N, C-alpha and C positions, 0 to 999 in steps of 0.2 A: 343517550349521546348523540342520537341521530340529529337532533337540532343544531347541536354544537357542531358536529360535523359539515351541517348545512350552512354554517355562518351566521346563525341567529344570535343577535347580541343577548337577548334574554336568557337563552341557554348558556352562553359564555359566563354571564353574571351569576348563574347559579353554581356553575363548576368551580369558579372563582371563590365563591362563599364556602362550598364544600371543603376546598383545598386549604383556603386561609384559616379555615376553623377546625381543620383536621376531624371532620366528621367521618363516620363510617364510611369505608370505601374509597376514601382519597387516596390511597396506597394504589389501589387497583386503577384507579383514573390516572394518575402520574404514571404509572407502569404502560399503559396503553397509549399514552400521549408522547411517552418519551422519543420514539424513533422519528416522531415530525419536529423535533426541537433542532435548535442550531441554526437555523436559517435567518432569524431576526439579528439585527444589530443592537446590542445592548450598550445604552449610554447611561452612565452615572452623573447625577448633578448632586453637589454637596457644598457646604459652605456654612459661615455663621448665621444664625437667625437675622432676617431683615436685609439680607444681600441681594434681594431680588431674583431668587431661585425660581420661584414660580412663574414671575414675569418672564423671565428667560424660557423657561420651560414651554410656554404658551407660544410665545414667539418662534420656538423650534417647531412645535407642532405646526405652525402656520406654513413654515418654510418647507417642511416636508410635505404638507398636503398639497401645497402648489406644484411640488415636484411629482405629484401622483402616489406619493406613498402613504400607507395606512399606519397609524401609530397608536400604541398603547403606552399608557402613562400610568405607573405605580408611584402615588405621592404617600410617603410615608410620614404621618402627622403625629403629633403628641397625642398620648392617651387622655381622654378626658377623665377626671377623676370622679365623676359622677356616673356615667354609664360605662366606660372601660372602652368605648369606641373612639374612634378617630374625630378629631375636632373640625375636620374638613376645611381648614382655613385654605388649604391649597387649590381644593376644588372651586372655592368661591373666586379665588384669583384667576384661574382659569375658565371662567364662565365662557368667555368669547369662543372658545373651541370646544366646550363640552357638549353642544348639540350637533357636532359635525358627525355624520353616520360613518366616517373613516376614522373616528377617534374613539378609544375607550379609556376612561379614567377610573382608577380604583383608588381611592383613599383607604389606607390602611393605619391601624393604631400600632404603635410601639409596643404597647403592653409591657412596658419595662425591659423591652430587650435591650441587652448591652450595646451601647453605642447609637441607640435611637433607630436601627433598622430593624423592621420587624421580622421575626424570626421564620415567618413563612414566604418572605419576599420572593425567594429564590424560586419557590415551587410556583407562586403565582405568575412569576415571569416565564416559567417553563409553559404554564397553561396559555398565556397571551402568545407566545411564540408559535405553539402547536396550532392555535387558532388561525395563524397566518399573517400576523401583523409584520410589517417590514421593519420598523423602528420601534424599540422599547425604551422609553425614558423612565429612569428611575431616580426620583428626587427624595432626598433623605431630609431628617429633621435639622441635621447639621449641629450636633452636639457630641461631646465626648469622642469616642472611636468611630463615629459614623463614616469619616472618610475613608477609614481602612475597612470597614464592613461593606460599602457599597463597591469599592474596588475588586473585593471578591466577587462581585454580582454582574459587574459590567465588563464590557470589552474595552471601552474607553471611559474615563474618568474625569470629569471637569469640576475643578474648585473654584467657586464663585467668591471673590473677595469684594470688599468695599473699603474706601479710605479710612471710615470712622469704626473699623471692626474692631480697633483697639491698639495696642503695641503690635506693629506690624510683625516684629520678629517672633511674638508669640504665636502667630498664624503661621509661622513657618517651621514647626516642629518637624523634626526628621521623617516620622512616619507619614505626615501629611505629604511632605515633598517627595517621598519615594512612590506614593500611589498616584498623584495627580498626572495625568498625561497633558492636560491643558489647563491654564491658569486664566481665568477672566476677572479682569478689574472692573467690576460694575460701577454706575454712578461716576464715571470718569470725569464728569464736568465738576465734581466737588473737589476742594482743597485737599491735597495729599495723595491724589490718584497716581501722579507721576512718580512720586518718592516711592509709594508701594509697589508700583510696577518695577522700578528700577531695584528695590530690595529684593523682589521675587527674582528677579533675572539675576542679581548679583550671588544670591545663594544657591541658583541653579548652576551657574559657571564655578562656584567654588566646589560645590558637591561632586560634579560631573568631571572637574578639571579640565573643561573644554579651553579654558584660556591658555593653557600651557601645552596642549595635546601636540602641536607641530611647531613649537618654538625651538629654533636651531640654537645650538649652544654657543655661548659667548658672542662672537662677532655675529652681526647680521640679525640681531634682535629686533622684532617690530614691536616698538613700545606699545603701540594701539592694541596689540593682541594681549598685553599685559592685563587689560580691564576685563575681569570676569564676566560683568554684566553686558558688555559689547559683544564678547565672545559666545555668550549664551544665545543673545539676541540673533547674531549670525548663524549659529549652528541650528537654531530653531527656523530660520527662514529657508535653510537649505539642508534639510535632514539627510543624513547619510543612509545607507541601506543596512548599516551595521549598529547605529544608535540613533535614538529619537530624544531630541533635547525638547521639553515642553515649551510651546510658545506661550507667551504672556500678552493676552489681548486686553484691549479695552473697550468698553461698551457703556452706552447710555440705554438702558432698556427701555425706559419710559418714552424714548423717542425711536425706538427700534434701530438704534445706531450700533454697529459691531455685530450684529447678528449674522450677516452674510459671511464675515470672517470667521466667526465661530463655527458656521456650518462647513466651510472649507477647510478649517483645521482638523474638524472631526473626520472628513472624508480623506484628508491626507494621513492621518493617523492611522486609520482603518486599512489603507493601502500599505502602509509601511507595516502594519501586522501580518497581512497577508504575505508581502513579498519576503519578510524576515522569517516567516513561519512561526512568528511568536503569538498568532492568533489561534492555532491549534495547542500550542502550549499553555496559553492561559486558560483556554475552555478545558483542557484536560486536568489542570488544576483545580479547576471550578469543580468538576465532577469528583476529584479525590477529596476535596473538602467536603463535599456533599456527603459522599459515603460516610466519612469521618463523623460528621454531624449526626446523621441517622444512627450509626452505631452508638454514639453517646446517648443520645435521646432515648433509643430503646432499652438500653441497659439501665438508665437513670430510672425509666418509667418502670420496667420489670422489678428492679430492686426495691425502689422506695414504696412501691404499691403492695409490696408481699408483706403480709402479716407477720410471717414468721422471721423475716429478715429484720423487720423493725423491733420484732422483740429481743431477736439476740444484741441488736445494738443498745437497747435500754439496760439489758443485762450486764454490758460491758462497760457503760459509762460510769458506775461507781468506781471501778479499778483505775479508770483514766483520771478521775478526780482526785483520787488517793496517790497518784503518781506511780502505780504499780504497772501501768500500761501506758501506751501512747496512742494518739490518734491514727498514726500509720499502721501500727501493729493490728488494731482493731479493724481498720479498713481492709488490711490483707487477710484477715481472718474471715471477715463477711463475705469477701471474694471467694475464698476458698470453699467456704460452706454453701455459697450461693452458686456453685459451678453450673448446675443445671438450669437455673433461671437465666443466667448470662447467656447460655449457649442456646436457650429456647428449647431444650430437649423435654422439659416439663410439660410442654404443650401438646406434645406428640402422643 
């Protein structure tokens, strides 16, 4: 770890590999690094395939580097069906920044992880944070529930959309709307971009109720405020200390248009999190979920790698098949019989 502490990239790459693959000693490494985490801003970028996430990520890296900030990028790629590794498509698209000594890019395979976010992403983010990077960009595959997964990893989450993503209403599912802090309509020079942006703002206005928040009763109603999309747009432009309304930005990444506004929105959101004290709440929730994930993982490994437990399970299956027992009853019985395994007392 001396080379890691000295800031040598080769040592960082080795530590990331150990943690990502959960090799022997990874828990000790993460425990040693934990006190040094919490300094980097973590930014998640997600959205449908082909939305231009990698291009926007590369442009964000350039902006941050121009500001003198170091950047770590975690690009979660689909898993290769042949090698089990990442397909590395994101790294190819970010070639322009890959050789910058102030930038570290790690492509990670989903390996079938639910939502397309690699199971070890949060641990790798902790390693990059402890190494001293100022900004961490976490880009997901953008399928399934990845938007929800990345929101649990990042301080600020941006959802990248494009006009041809398909039915715009399908992209505005409740879960996605809840987790996105910033919306970016990329390829805004294509037909349908303005409509998509208006649709998103409309859904934001209806969901948050911002259009009627300060409407007086009966007389004196300002009909302009009855437009939810307009109200959401105004609320996003002037965020209150108590509420954040996600801005819906336009961008043309291939022309580097809209990136400055995106960076400014990220800064505004982080300032809002700090002022509202929601940053510490988000990070505490992240730690809570980490502990719960670790407990579940340890229990799963201890139970299903134990020969005696698997034998008990096989003995109970005939009674389940014949209807004399149920999967729930068998599960409860296995937990009762495997108490020492779950608690870890058998290792002492």
